[in-house]
C-alpha positions in Angstrom: 34.0 12.7 16.1 35.5 14.3 18.9 35.2 13.1 22.9 34.0 16.4 23.8 31.2 16.4 21.3 30.2 13.3 23.3 30.7 14.5 26.5 28.2 17.4 25.2 25.5 14.9 24.1 25.9 12.6 27.3 25.5 15.8 29.1 22.6 16.7 27.3 20.9 14.0 27.3 21.4 12.2 30.4 18.5 13.4 32.7 15.8 12.9 29.9 17.1 9.7 28.7 16.9 8.4 32.8 13.3 9.5 32.5 12.2 7.6 29.8 14.0 4.4 30.7 12.0 4.6 33.7 8.9 4.8 31.8 9.7 2.5 29.2 11.2 -0.5 31.5 9.2 -3.1 32.8 9.6 -5.4 35.6 9.9 -8.3 33.6 14.3 -8.0 33.6 14.0 -4.8 32.0 12.6 -6.1 28.8 11.2 -3.2 27.0 7.2 -4.1 26.4 6.0 -0.8 24.7 8.0 2.0 23.1 5.8 4.8 23.3 7.2 7.4 25.3 5.8 11.0 24.6 7.1 13.9 26.4 4.3 16.3 26.9 3.7 19.6 25.4 5.9 22.0 27.6 8.5 19.3 27.5 8.5 19.2 23.7 8.6 23.3 23.6 11.7 23.3 26.4 13.1 20.0 24.2 12.8 22.0 20.8 15.0 24.8 22.1 17.8 22.6 23.3 17.7 20.8 20.4 17.9 23.2 18.0 20.8 24.3 19.8 22.3 20.9 19.7 21.9 20.7 15.8 23.4 24.4 15.2 26.2 23.3 17.4 27.4 20.0 15.0 27.1 22.6 12.0 23.5 21.1 10.4 22.2 23.4 8.4 18.5 23.7 9.4 17.9 23.9 5.6 19.1 20.3 5.4 15.5 19.2 7.2 18.0 16.5 8.7 17.2 14.4 11.5 19.7 13.8 14.5 19.7 10.5 16.4 22.0 9.7 19.8 22.4 6.6 20.8 21.4 5.7 24.7 25.3 5.0 24.9 25.9 8.6 24.1 28.5 7.6 21.9 27.7 8.5 18.3 25.6 11.7 16.5 23.9 10.4 13.2 22.3 12.8 10.9 19.7 11.2 8.8 18.5 13.4 5.8 15.0 13.2 5.1 14.9 14.2 1.3 13.6 11.1 -0.4 15.3 12.1 -4.0 18.4 11.3 -2.6 20.1 7.3 -2.9 19.3 5.5 -0.3 22.6 3.9 1.3 24.1 3.4 4.6 24.8 6.0 6.4 28.0 6.1 8.4 28.2 5.9 12.2 31.7 6.3 14.0 32.9 6.1 17.6 31.1 3.3 18.6 32.6 2.0 22.8 35.3 -0.4 22.5 33.3 -3.2 24.0 32.2 -6.0 22.1 28.5 -5.7 21.4 26.0 -6.8 17.9 26.2 -2.9 16.1 23.2 -1.8 14.5 23.4 0.3 11.1 20.5 2.4 10.6 19.1 2.6 6.1 18.8 5.8 5.4 19.1 8.6 2.7 22.6 9.7 1.8 23.6 14.1 1.7 24.8 15.2 -1.3 27.2 16.9 0.9 28.2 15.4 3.8 28.5 17.3 7.4 32.3 17.1 8.4 31.4 14.8 11.6 30.1 12.1 9.3 31.9 9.7 7.3 29.6 7.9 4.7 32.1 5.4 4.3 33.4 4.3 6.9 31.6 1.9 9.5 32.9 0.5 13.0 32.9 -2.8 13.0 34.1 -6.0 15.0 34.7 -8.7 12.3 33.6 -10.9 14.5 30.1 -9.6 14.4 30.1 -8.8 10.4 31.8 -11.6 8.6 32.1 -11.6 5.3 28.9 -13.6 4.8 26.8 -10.9 6.4 28.0 -8.7 3.7 25.2 -7.7 1.0 25.7 -5.8 -2.2 27.5 -2.7 -1.5 26.4 -2.7 2.4 25.7 -4.5 4.8 22.8 -6.8 6.6 21.7 -4.9 8.9 19.1 -4.9 12.2 17.4 -1.6 12.3 16.9 -0.5 16.1 14.1 1.0 17.3 14.6 5.0 18.6 12.5 6.3 21.5 10.6 9.9 20.0 12.2 13.1 22.2 11.0 15.9 20.1 9.9 17.3 16.8 10.7 21.0 16.1 8.8 22.9 13.4 12.1 22.5 11.4 11.8 19.4 10.9 14.5 18.2 13.3 14.4 15.7 15.2 16.7 14.3 18.2 15.7 10.7 19.3 17.4 8.7 21.6 18.1 4.8 21.3 16.7 3.8 24.4 16.9 0.1 23.8 18.2 -2.8 21.9 14.5 -3.5 20.5 14.3 -4.1 16.8 13.2 -1.1 14.6 10.7 -4.2 13.5 9.6 -5.5 16.9 8.5 -1.8 17.8 6.5 -1.4 14.5 4.8 -5.0 15.3 3.8 -3.6 18.7 2.3 -0.4 16.7 0.3 -3.1 14.5 -0.9 -4.6 17.8 -1.8 -1.0 19.1 -3.9 -0.8 15.9 -5.4 -3.9 16.0 -7.1 -2.8 18.9 -8.9 0.1 17.3 -10.7 -2.5 14.8 -14.4 -2.9 16.2 -15.9 -5.3 13.5 -15.4 -8.6 13.1 -16.1 -8.7 9.6 -17.5 -6.2 7.3 -20.8 -5.5 7.4 -21.0 -5.9 11.0 -22.5 -2.8 12.9 -21.0 -2.6 16.4 -22.0 0.7 17.4 -18.7 2.9 18.5 -19.7 4.2 21.7 -20.0 8.6 22.6 -21.9 10.8 22.1 -20.4 12.3 18.8 -21.7 11.5 15.4 -18.2 10.1 13.1 -17.7 13.6 11.6 -17.9 15.3 15.0 -15.5 13.0 16.8 -13.0 13.2 13.8 -13.1 17.1 14.4 -12.4 16.9 18.0 -9.7 14.4 17.4 -8.3 16.8 14.9 -8.6 19.8 17.5 -6.7 17.6 19.8 -3.4 17.2 17.5 -3.8 20.5 16.7 -4.3 20.6 13.1 -7.7 21.9 12.9 -6.3 25.3 11.5 -3.3 23.5 9.3 -5.8 21.1 7.2 -6.7 23.9 4.7 -2.9 24.8 4.0 -2.4 21.0 2.8 -4.1 22.4 -0.6 -5.9 18.9 -0.8 -7.2 17.0 -4.0 -10.2 14.8 -2.6 -11.2 11.9 -4.9 -14.4 9.7 -4.2 -15.9 6.9 -6.8 -16.5 3.6 -6.6 -13.5 2.2 -9.2 -10.3 3.7 -10.1 -10.2 6.3 -7.7 -6.9 4.5 -6.0 -5.6 5.0 -9.7 -6.8 8.3 -10.4 -4.7 9.5 -6.7 -2.3 7.7 -7.7 -1.7 9.3 -11.4 -2.7 12.9 -9.7 0.4 12.3 -7.6 3.0 11.4 -9.6 2.1 14.3 -12.0 2.4 16.6 -9.5 5.6 15.3 -7.8 7.2 15.6 -11.6 6.0 19.2 -11.5 8.5 20.1 -8.6 6.0 19.6 -5.7 6.4 17.8 -2.2 3.5 15.3 -2.1 1.8 13.6 0.3 -0.9 10.5 -1.0 -3.4 8.8 1.4 -4.8 5.8 0.1 -6.7 2.8 1.1 -6.4 -0.3 1.7 -3.2 -1.3 2.0 -2.3 -4.9 0.6 0.8 -5.9 2.9 1.9 -3.2 4.9 -0.3 -0.5 6.5 2.7 2.0 5.8 1.6 1.9 1.8 -1.3 4.1 2.9 0.7 6.9 3.5 3.4 8.0 0.5 5.6 11.1 0.8 7.2 11.9 -2.4 6.1 8.9 -4.0 7.5 6.6 -1.7 5.7 4.8 1.5 6.6 6.6 4.9 9.6 5.1 6.5 9.4 2.4 9.4 10.8 5.5 11.6 8.6 8.3 10.7 6.1 6.0 10.8 6.5 5.1 14.4 7.3 9.2 15.2 4.2 10.1 14.3 1.6 6.9 14.9 3.1 7.3 18.9 2.6 11.2 19.3 -1.2 10.9 17.6 -1.6 7.7 19.6 -0.5 9.2 23.1 -2.4 12.6 22.5 -5.7 10.8 22.2 -5.1 8.7 24.5 -4.3 11.2 26.9 -7.9 13.0 25.7 -10.4 9.9 25.5 -13.4 9.9 27.7 -16.8 8.2 27.9 -17.9 10.4 25.9 -15.2 10.5 23.1 -13.3 7.2 22.6 -10.2 5.8 20.8 -11.4 6.7 17.2 -11.7 2.9 15.1 -8.9 2.0 12.4 -9.6 4.2 9.8 -10.6 7.5 11.5 -7.1 7.2 13.2 -5.3 6.2 10.2 -7.4 9.5 8.4 -6.2 12.1 11.2 -2.4 10.6 11.1 -2.3 11.0 7.3 -3.2 14.7 8.5 -0.8 14.7 11.1 1.9 13.1 8.6 1.4 15.6 5.8 1.1 19.1 7.9 4.3 18.0 9.7 5.9 17.5 6.4 5.3 20.4 5.1 3.9 18.9 1.9 2.8 21.2 -1.2 -0.3 19.1 -2.5 -2.2 16.2 0.0 -4.1 13.8 -2.6 -6.8 12.5 -0.4 -8.9 9.1 -1.4 -12.2 8.7 0.1 -12.5 5.5 2.3 -16.1 4.7 2.0 -19.1 6.7 0.3 -17.9 10.4 0.5 -20.8 12.4 2.7 -20.3 10.7 5.7 -16.5 9.2 5.4 -13.9 10.4 7.7 -12.0 12.3 5.1 -15.0 14.7 4.7 -13.3 16.8 7.6 -11.7 18.6 4.7 -13.7 21.8 4.7 -11.6 23.9 1.7 -9.8 21.3 -1.0 -8.7 23.1 -3.9 -10.6 20.6 -6.3 -12.6 17.4 -6.1 -12.9 14.3 -8.5 -15.7 11.6 -8.8 -14.3 8.7 -10.5 -16.6 5.8 -12.1 -19.7 4.7 -10.1 -21.3 1.5 -9.7 -22.9 -1.0 -7.4 -20.6 -1.4 -4.4 -20.9 -1.6 -0.4 -24.6 -1.3 -0.5 -25.3 -2.3 2.3 -23.7 1.2 3.7 -24.3 3.3 0.9 -27.9 1.9 -0.9 -28.6 -0.3 -3.3 -29.3 2.0 -6.5 -27.3 3.8 -8.1 -28.7 7.3 -7.4 -28.1 6.6 -3.7 -24.6 5.7 -4.1 -24.1 8.9 -6.0 -25.5 11.1 -3.5 -23.2 9.8 -0.6 -20.2 10.5 -3.5 -21.3 13.7 -4.1 -21.2 14.4 -0.2 -17.5 15.7 -1.5 -18.6 18.7 -3.3 -17.9 21.9 -1.1 -19.5 25.7 -2.3 -17.7 26.6 -5.4 -14.9 24.7 -5.1 -14.5 23.3 -8.5 -15.1 19.6 -9.0 -14.4 16.9 -12.4 -16.0 13.6 -12.7 -15.9 11.0 -15.7 -19.1 9.9 -17.9 -21.5 8.3 -15.5 -24.8 6.4 -16.2 -27.5 9.1 -16.3 -28.9 8.2 -12.4 -25.6 9.0 -11.2 -25.2 11.9 -13.6 -28.3 13.6 -12.7 -27.4 13.4 -8.8 -24.1 14.8 -9.6 -25.4 17.6 -11.3 -27.9 18.4 -9.1 -25.9 18.6 -5.9 -23.7 20.6 -8.1 -26.3 23.2 -8.7 -26.9 23.2 -5.0 -23.8 24.4 -3.8 -22.5 26.4 -6.9 -19.9 24.0 -8.1 -18.4 23.9 -11.2 -18.9 20.5 -12.6 -17.0 19.2 -15.3 -17.2 15.8 -17.2 -13.8 14.8 -18.6 -13.4 12.4 -21.4 -11.1 9.3 -21.3 -7.4 10.7 -21.8 -6.5 10.7 -25.6 -3.7 7.8 -26.1 -2.0 10.7 -29.0 -1.5 12.7 -26.4 0.8 10.4 -24.8 3.3 11.3 -27.4 4.1 7.6 -28.1 4.2 6.7 -24.5 2.3 4.3 -22.1 0.4 4.7 -19.0 2.1 3.2 -16.1 -1.1 1.1 -15.1 -1.9 -1.5 -17.4 -5.8 -1.5 -18.7 -7.9 0.6 -21.1 -9.5 1.9 -18.3 -6.8 3.2 -17.3 -7.4 5.9 -19.5 -10.2 6.9 -17.9 -8.6 7.7 -14.7 -5.7 9.3 -16.7 -7.9 11.8 -18.2 -9.7 12.6 -14.6 -6.0 12.8 -12.8 -4.8 15.2 -15.9 -7.9 17.3 -15.3 -7.7 17.7 -11.7 -3.8 18.3 -11.8 -4.7 20.9 -14.5 -7.1 22.7 -12.1 -4.7 22.5 -8.9 -2.0 24.0 -10.6 -4.4 27.0 -12.1 -6.2 27.3 -8.9 -2.7 27.5 -6.7 -1.3 30.3 -9.0 1.2 27.3 -10.3 0.3 26.9 -14.0 1.2 30.1 -15.2 5.3 29.9 -13.4 5.5 26.0 -14.9 3.8 26.1 -18.1 3.6 29.9 -19.2 5.7 28.7 -22.3 2.6 26.1 -23.4 1.2 27.2 -26.3 -1.6 24.0 -27.1 -4.0 23.5 -24.3 -4.4 19.6 -25.6 -0.8 18.8 -25.1 0.4 18.0 -22.2 3.9 18.9 -20.3 6.4 16.7 -20.2 5.9 16.5 -16.5 2.5 15.0 -17.0 3.7 12.6 -19.2 6.7 11.7 -17.3 4.1 11.2 -14.4 1.5 9.4 -16.3 4.1 6.7 -17.7 5.8 6.4 -14.4 2.8 5.8 -11.5 2.5 2.8 -9.8 0.0 1.3 -7.7 0.0 -2.2 -6.7 -2.9 -5.1 -6.7 -4.6 -3.3 -9.9 -4.0 -4.8 -13.0 -0.3 -6.4 -12.1 1.7 -9.0 -13.4 3.9 -11.0 -11.2 6.7 -13.4 -12.5 7.5 -15.9 -9.6 11.2 -16.4 -9.7 11.4 -19.3 -6.9 10.5 -21.2 -10.2 13.5 -19.6 -12.1 16.0 -20.0 -8.8 16.2 -23.6 -9.4 17.1 -23.6 -12.9 20.3 -21.0 -12.8 21.4 -22.2 -16.4 20.3 -22.0 -19.8 19.8 -25.8 -19.8 18.3 -26.1 -16.6 16.1 -23.0 -17.4 14.6 -24.9 -20.2 13.4 -28.0 -17.9 11.1 -25.7 -15.7 7.9 -24.3 -16.5 6.9 -20.5 -16.2 4.6 -19.4 -13.1 3.1 -15.9 -14.0 0.6 -14.6 -11.8 -1.7 -11.6 -12.8 -3.2 -9.6 -9.8 -6.4 -7.6 -9.6 -8.3 -6.8 -6.8 -12.0 -6.3 -8.5 -14.8 -7.2 -6.3 -17.5 -5.4 -7.8 -19.5 -6.6 -11.2 -17.9 -3.6 -12.7 -14.5 -3.9 -11.8 -14.6 -7.8 -12.4 -15.4 -6.9 -16.2 -12.9 -4.6 -16.6 -10.5 -7.0 -14.4 -11.4 -9.6 -17.3 -10.7 -7.8 -20.4 -7.2 -6.6 -19.1 -6.3 -10.4 -18.2 -7.3 -11.4 -21.5 -5.3 -9.2 -23.5 -2.7 -9.6 -21.1 -2.5 -13.1 -21.4 -2.2 -12.7 -25.4 0.3 -10.2 -25.3 2.3 -12.0 -22.6 2.2 -15.7 -24.4 5.9 -14.6 -25.7 7.2 -13.2 -22.8 10.1 -15.0 -21.1 10.5 -15.6 -17.1 14.2 -13.8 -17.6 13.2 -10.6 -19.4 11.8 -8.8 -16.0 14.2 -6.1 -15.3 12.8 -5.4 -12.1 13.4 -7.6 -8.6 12.1 -7.8 -5.3 13.0 -10.5 -3.0 12.0 -13.7 -4.8 9.4 -12.0 -7.2 10.6 -10.1 -10.7 8.2 -7.6 -11.3 7.6 -5.9 -14.8 7.3 -2.7 -15.8 4.0 -0.6 -16.8 2.9 -2.2 -13.3 4.0 -5.5 -13.7 3.9 -5.8 -17.1 6.9 -5.1 -20.5 6.7 -7.1 -23.7 10.2 -9.4 -24.9 10.2 -11.8 -27.5 12.1 -15.5 -26.9 12.1 -18.1 -29.5 13.3 -20.5 -27.3 9.6 -19.9 -24.8 7.3 -20.2 -28.2 7.0 -23.8 -27.8 5.3 -23.2 -24.1 1.3 -24.3 -23.4 -0.5 -21.7 -22.0 -3.0 -22.5 -18.9 -5.1 -19.9 -17.8 -5.9 -21.0 -13.7 -8.3 -18.7 -11.8 -7.3 -18.4 -8.0 -10.6 -16.3 -6.8 -11.7 -15.6 -3.2 -14.5 -13.3 -2.1 -15.8 -11.8 1.0 -19.5 -13.3 2.1 -20.7 -9.9 1.8 -20.3 -9.8 -2.1 -22.1 -11.7 -4.5 -20.2 -14.3 -6.3 -23.6 -15.4 -8.4 -23.0 -12.0 -9.7 -19.1 -12.0 -10.1 -18.2 -14.8 -11.3 -20.5 -15.0 -14.7 -19.2 -11.5 -15.6 -15.9 -12.9 -15.1 -16.2 -16.0 -17.2 -18.5 -14.5 -19.8 -16.4 -11.7 -20.4 -12.8 -13.7 -20.8 -15.0 -16.2 -23.2 -16.0 -13.4 -25.3 -12.0 -12.4 -25.8 -11.3 -15.8 -26.3 -10.0 -16.7 -22.9 -10.9 -20.0 -21.1 -9.8 -21.2 -17.6 -8.9 -24.7 -17.4 -9.1 -24.7 -13.8 -10.4 -22.5 -11.0 -9.5 -22.8 -7.3 -11.0 -21.5 -4.4 -9.0 -20.9 -1.2 -9.2 -19.1 2.4 -7.5 -15.3 2.5 -4.8 -15.9 5.1 -5.7 -12.1 6.4 -7.8 -11.6 9.0 -10.5 -8.6 9.6 -9.6 -8.5 13.1 -5.8 -7.9 12.9 -3.2 -5.4 11.1 -0.2 -7.3 10.1 3.0 -5.8 8.7 4.9 -6.9 5.6 8.0 -8.1 8.5 5.1 -10.0 10.1 5.8 -13.7 10.5 3.8 -15.9 8.5 2.8 -19.1 10.3 3.6 -22.2 9.2 0.6 -23.8 10.3 -2.2 -22.3 9.5 -5.1 -23.1 11.5 -8.2 -25.1 9.7 -10.7 -22.8 8.7 -13.9 -23.4 7.7 -14.5 -24.0 3.9 -17.9 -24.0 3.5 -17.7 -20.6 1.7 -15.3 -22.0 -0.6 -17.3 -25.2 -1.5 -19.9 -22.6 -2.1 -18.0 -20.8 -4.4 -17.0 -24.1 -6.2 -20.3 -25.3 -6.4 -21.3 -21.5 -8.2 -18.7 -22.4 -10.6 -19.4 -25.7 -11.3 -23.1 -24.2 -12.1 -21.8 -21.9 -14.4 -19.5 -24.6 -16.3 -21.8 -27.2 -17.0 -25.2 -25.6 -16.5 -26.1 -28.3 -13.5 -25.8 -28.4 -10.1 -22.4 -30.1 -8.4 -23.1 -32.6 -5.9 -20.2 -31.2 -3.3 -18.0 -33.0 -0.3 -19.8 -32.3 2.9 -16.5 -32.2 5.1 -15.9 -28.2 4.9 -12.9 -29.1 6.9 -9.3 -30.2 5.1 -6.1 -29.7 6.3 -2.7 -30.4 5.4 -1.5 -31.4 2.0 -3.1 -34.9 1.8 -6.3 -33.0 0.6 -4.5 -31.3 -2.1 -5.0 -32.7 -5.6 -2.6 -34.4 -7.1 -0.7 -32.7 -9.9 -1.9 -34.8 -12.6 -5.1 -32.3 -11.8 -3.9 -29.7 -13.8 -4.2 -31.6 -17.2 -7.1 -33.0 -16.5 -9.1 -32.7 -19.8 -12.8 -31.0 -19.7 -14.7 -34.0 -20.6 -13.1 -36.2 -17.3 -15.3 -33.8 -15.5 -18.3 -35.1 -14.1 -20.1 -32.8 -11.1 -22.9 -35.5 -10.5 -20.3 -37.8 -9.2 -17.5 -35.7 -7.6 -15.3 -35.9 -9.8 -14.6 -32.3 -10.7 -11.8 -31.8 -13.4 -12.4 -28.1 -13.7 -12.3 -27.0 -9.9 -10.7 -27.5 -6.7 -10.9 -26.2 -3.0 -7.4 -26.0 -1.7 -7.0 -25.7 2.3 -4.5 -22.7 2.4 -3.1 -20.3 0.2 0.9 -20.9 1.0 0.0 -24.7 0.2 -1.8 -23.4 -3.2 1.4 -21.4 -3.8 3.7 -24.2 -3.4 1.6 -26.6 -5.3 1.2 -24.1 -8.6 5.3 -24.1 -8.3 5.6 -27.8 -7.7 3.9 -28.0 -11.1 5.8 -25.6 -13.0 9.1 -27.0 -11.8 7.9 -30.6 -13.3 6.5 -29.4 -16.4 9.0 -27.8 -18.7 6.3 -27.1 -21.8 4.1 -25.2 -19.2 3.3 -21.5 -18.7 1.1 -21.0 -16.1 -0.8 -18.4 -15.7 -3.0 -17.6 -12.9 -5.4 -14.6 -11.9 -5.9 -13.7 -8.8 -9.2 -11.5 -8.1 -12.7 -11.2 -6.4 -10.7 -9.5 -3.1 -7.6 -6.8 -2.5 -7.3 -9.1 0.6 -6.1 -12.2 -1.3 -4.2 -10.3 -3.6 -2.0 -8.8 -0.5 -1.8 -12.5 0.5 -0.6 -13.6 -2.5 2.2 -10.2 -2.5 3.2 -11.1 0.7 3.9 -14.8 0.0 5.4 -14.3 -3.2 7.7 -11.5 -1.6 8.9 -13.8 0.9 
């Protein structure tokens, strides 16, 4: 890169850099407390013209949808491509200053044809700062830096100035703290008033207007999906199908398991941290500038919903698949006025404190997403629910079609990527939604004009159905920490297996589905060795088909399998319904739990954390009275008699953990009347529980420990977070 380019870049940005430094820096030694400086709308327009010229000056085509990043030292220009179909690799950065400093490398997508000013293979670095031990795989161990948002033009080209040495992860944690401030309830079921004089949907419309999105949401060509079970799976299938058809997709789902960015997918990938921060602070600052006593900042889910609309509009997606958060009629997503098509997944009894205690009342909320004359699809429902859906459809002249589960024969020998027989219901609905969307947008004839038989699925549909991925739903994960202690074949035979089966079931209907899936999975999976997994993520080896692949190994045939339940649920749930449903459904398939472990979740209802958030080494002692109550219900189910539990509901530290021999105690040793529990235990914390299970697996080479984690999507997310650490 020439010095002339550097000088020109510095001249263009110097005044704006100084203004933003003055805004960001605080008195405490110039530490950057918060990086969220957004220029005014007039500044955006003025700077957008400069940016466009800057991009053109250095030979970057607007068609490449690239992003230009200028360092605060004005010494390099980085072009970050936003086409997620390209390979992830470190983009070359040239012309750093000569002075010694720790350089940072930004991970991005490589260009299929690099501009002349970049060398993708050349990374300027100081040998002392990047020793051999810091090199990993084909790239370098890197620290991503926080970049301030300076502008965004309609051509999706962005100029950002690196305002500080604050790592991107720190800026991201700052955003998580801001999000946490929007939580208005301490726990689910609280009816804390939001304040202001407007209803929820009126507030949503006002937030959307502030962000300038009121006339642009319809351009997203939305698929809107409500239901009790299978919303996320149906949306995920739909997104994968349309992406495989060649469309740029946006997917908004909830909740997230590990990181809030999971809620926003672009072209099948979670939105990147830097893009998330770009849109987050843009929305945050615009809303914050317009709040009043009558219109406060939106609560968490409302903010995330308007953020999703902002992201998808700005990224110019061809289709947005939007999952309803809660209910439908009064849900924050129901500001969508003209979806292309709507879907209703299986309905059941859940969130009764908000939606009502009858299936008909719940169905009325779900049918609230129907719009006049907009086609809608649903699956077979119980008569009480179906009657309500059909009545509402007639009122609005909605063509409502009931879709049968997908016939496995139509997959042509392929398998659904999401495990469980219930996924054929979700897949059938997704196929109908996508066909309707393609026809109503005029794309079916363009793409599939040669398709002669209606019942045959196009290849793009098959690819989508066989590759869609959704964490925490019927997912199988092998814990490779156990394997890491046994790298050689000799050592491998001296440790047991530890396999986690994760499903966030938390309603009676979903618990039954989860039990059937787990029972089938442990039977088929009994011959699956730990080393057969093709995918690795940190300390976790994740199996295909949303966590499942079948391979056989003769040396593993002698292992003894023990099924363990790891359970927690929110206090608004009824464990006296959930636990019997789980036990009896598993037993009917010949699956019996040798132990049940009840443990509090790590995540808290009043804090948003990220995948990189620090996990406390010493988790504070929690009141375990709820977990003791779960244990009491479990013992009642197993022994059909009341258990006498320890009145001490506070335990901390390993000293309160059962010995490893607990895992092998026979059922006959259990006597709840004398507080001798061989069937269940309450553990004080989740990290201690995971470590305890790992120790048991390491010490027992003949053992395969199969752990079903269920009852709470938060528990599932916490386990995944621990395993990936």
